[in-house]
C-alpha positions in Angstrom: 97.8 97.8 83.8 94.5 99.4 82.5 91.2 98.3 84.1 89.0 96.1 82.1 85.9 97.8 80.6 82.6 96.8 82.4 79.0 96.5 81.5 78.3 99.2 84.1 79.9 100.5 87.2 79.7 98.9 90.7 76.6 96.7 91.0 75.6 97.3 87.4 78.3 95.2 85.9 76.7 91.9 87.1 74.1 89.7 85.6 72.5 87.2 87.9 70.1 84.2 87.9 70.9 80.6 86.9 69.0 80.6 83.6 70.4 83.9 82.2 74.0 83.2 83.2 73.8 79.6 81.9 72.3 80.8 78.6 75.1 83.4 78.3 77.8 80.8 78.8 76.2 78.4 76.4 75.9 81.0 73.6 79.5 82.1 74.0 79.0 85.5 72.4 79.3 87.6 75.6 81.8 86.0 77.8 81.8 86.9 81.5 85.0 88.0 83.2 84.2 85.8 86.3 81.5 83.9 88.0 80.6 84.0 91.7 78.5 81.1 92.9 77.1 79.6 96.0 78.1 76.0 96.7 74.8 74.6 95.7 75.1 76.2 92.2 78.6 75.0 91.6 77.7 71.6 89.9 75.3 73.2 87.4 77.5 76.2 86.3 81.1 75.2 86.8 81.3 72.9 83.7 79.9 75.7 81.5 82.4 78.2 83.0 85.3 75.9 82.3 84.1 75.5 78.7 84.4 79.2 78.3 87.6 79.7 80.4 85.8 81.7 83.0 87.1 81.7 86.6 84.7 80.6 89.4 84.7 81.7 93.0 82.5 80.2 95.7 80.8 82.8 97.9 78.0 83.0 100.4 74.5 84.1 99.2 74.8 87.3 101.3 78.0 88.2 99.6 76.4 87.7 96.2 73.6 90.0 97.2 76.1 92.6 98.4 77.9 92.5 95.0 75.0 92.6 92.7 72.5 94.6 94.9 69.8 92.0 94.6 68.5 89.0 96.6 67.0 87.0 93.7 70.4 85.9 92.2 69.7 82.2 92.8 73.3 81.7 93.9 74.7 82.8 90.5 76.2 86.1 89.4 78.6 87.0 86.6 80.7 90.0 86.1 80.3 91.2 82.5 82.2 93.3 79.9 80.3 95.8 77.7 77.7 94.1 75.5 79.0 93.1 72.0 76.6 95.0 69.7 76.4 93.7 66.1 77.3 95.8 63.1 74.1 97.2 61.4 75.7 97.3 58.0 76.6 93.6 58.1 73.0 92.7 59.0 71.8 94.6 56.0 74.2 93.0 53.5 72.0 90.0 52.6 68.5 90.4 54.1 66.7 87.1 53.7 63.4 87.0 51.6 61.6 86.0 54.8 63.6 88.3 57.0 62.1 89.8 60.1 63.6 92.7 62.0 62.7 95.0 64.9 63.4 98.7 65.3 62.9 100.3 68.7 62.3 104.0 68.8 64.0 105.3 71.9 62.6 102.8 74.5 63.4 103.8 78.1 62.2 100.8 80.1 64.8 98.0 80.4 62.1 95.5 81.1 60.2 96.4 78.0 63.3 96.2 75.9 64.3 92.9 77.3 60.8 91.4 76.8 60.8 92.6 73.2 64.1 91.0 72.5 62.8 87.8 74.1 59.7 87.8 71.8 61.9 88.6 68.8 64.0 85.5 69.5 60.9 83.3 69.9 59.5 84.5 66.5 62.8 84.2 64.6 63.8 87.9 64.4 67.1 88.3 62.4 68.2 91.5 64.1 67.1 94.3 66.4 68.1 97.9 65.6 68.2 100.6 68.4 69.3 104.2 68.4 72.6 105.1 70.0 71.1 107.9 72.1 68.1 108.2 74.4 67.5 104.5 74.3 68.2 101.9 77.0 71.0 99.6 75.8 71.7 96.1 76.9 72.0 96.3 80.7 71.9 93.6 83.4 68.1 94.2 83.7 67.6 93.9 80.0 69.6 90.7 79.9 67.5 89.2 82.7 64.1 90.3 81.3 65.1 88.8 77.9 65.7 85.5 79.7 69.1 85.4 77.9 67.7 86.1 74.5 70.2 89.0 74.1 72.8 86.3 73.4 70.9 84.9 70.4 69.5 87.9 68.6 72.0 90.4 66.9 71.4 93.9 68.4 72.9 96.8 66.5 73.0 100.5 67.3 72.3 103.1 64.6 72.8 106.9 64.7 69.7 108.0 62.8 66.5 105.9 62.8 64.7 107.6 59.9 67.8 107.4 57.7 68.2 103.8 58.6 64.6 103.0 57.8 65.2 104.5 54.4 68.2 102.3 54.0 66.2 99.3 54.9 63.6 100.1 52.2 66.4 100.5 49.6 67.4 96.9 50.6 63.9 95.7 49.9 62.8 95.5 53.5 59.3 96.9 54.3 59.0 99.0 57.4 55.8 98.7 59.6 55.1 100.9 62.6 53.0 99.7 65.5 50.8 102.7 66.4 47.6 103.0 68.4 46.7 105.9 66.2 46.7 103.9 62.9 43.5 103.4 61.0 44.7 100.0 59.7 43.9 97.1 62.0 46.8 94.6 62.3 44.8 91.7 60.7 44.1 93.8 57.6 47.7 95.1 57.0 50.1 93.9 54.4 52.8 92.3 56.5 54.7 90.6 53.7 58.4 89.9 54.3 61.1 91.0 54.5 59.8 93.4 57.1 61.0 95.5 60.0 58.5 96.2 62.9 58.9 99.5 64.6 58.0 99.8 68.3 57.7 103.3 69.6 58.7 105.0 72.9 56.6 104.1 75.9 55.3 107.7 76.2 55.1 109.3 72.8 55.0 106.3 70.5 56.8 106.3 67.1 58.3 109.7 66.3 56.9 111.6 63.4 60.1 111.6 61.5 60.4 107.8 61.6 56.7 107.4 60.9 57.0 109.2 57.6 59.6 106.6 56.5 57.3 103.7 57.3 55.5 101.8 54.5 52.5 101.1 56.8 51.3 101.7 60.3 49.1 99.1 62.1 47.0 99.1 65.2 46.2 96.2 67.5 42.5 96.3 68.0 41.6 96.6 71.7 38.2 96.8 73.5 39.2 97.8 77.1 39.0 101.2 78.8 42.8 101.6 78.8 43.8 103.4 75.6 46.9 101.4 74.6 49.0 98.3 75.2 52.4 98.1 76.9 55.1 98.3 74.2 56.4 94.8 74.8 52.9 93.3 74.7 52.1 95.1 71.4 55.5 94.0 70.0 54.7 90.4 70.8 51.3 90.5 69.2 52.6 92.1 66.0 55.5 89.7 65.7 53.2 86.8 66.2 50.9 88.0 63.4 53.9 88.5 61.1 55.1 85.0 61.9 51.6 83.5 61.5 51.4 84.9 58.0 
């Protein structure tokens, strides 16, 4: 009998924490293989596990720490299959007139990526598009930093971001890059929908090839001595401004 595919090897196949595991079970899109719980977490999580047909084993807190490699599990860990990415073409079939999307340009930090997905879910993003290579995918850390939002926002992988941005424009979706080097302040930019917000790599920002496909680039005005914002913070500000409009 072949082994079941896992989210990651050894300790990386587990997600943990009561909220993120509960949110994953409620959503029902990414079904865990099994749950390991401490006795005090059983009442809160076992009904959701039964609803999804997921087996539950009661373990000590120290055993959970040993399995997932972390002590902040809150008595709840879940063994996960690979993340079910959405199909990019399906998301493009009927973009809504008020559609809002995110493109991440080779992000490396799982906490940044998870926080961006969380902000996207809060502001009604219809889909997140990420490259298939040199970009952190949905990992246990991403799931946790998104507070479970990875279960509610379709996330799709694409081979070539500049080509995909061109496809978006053919579908009537404007593409806007968040760039500290832009001469256009965020509050002055045309952010009419449907629109896809591009968030660049933590080190080099939006690549030149992708930037040439963007309809507009915008900068968040800042006054401090540090030259730029964290990618996730910048994303939250830009998404808020699009939603506010």
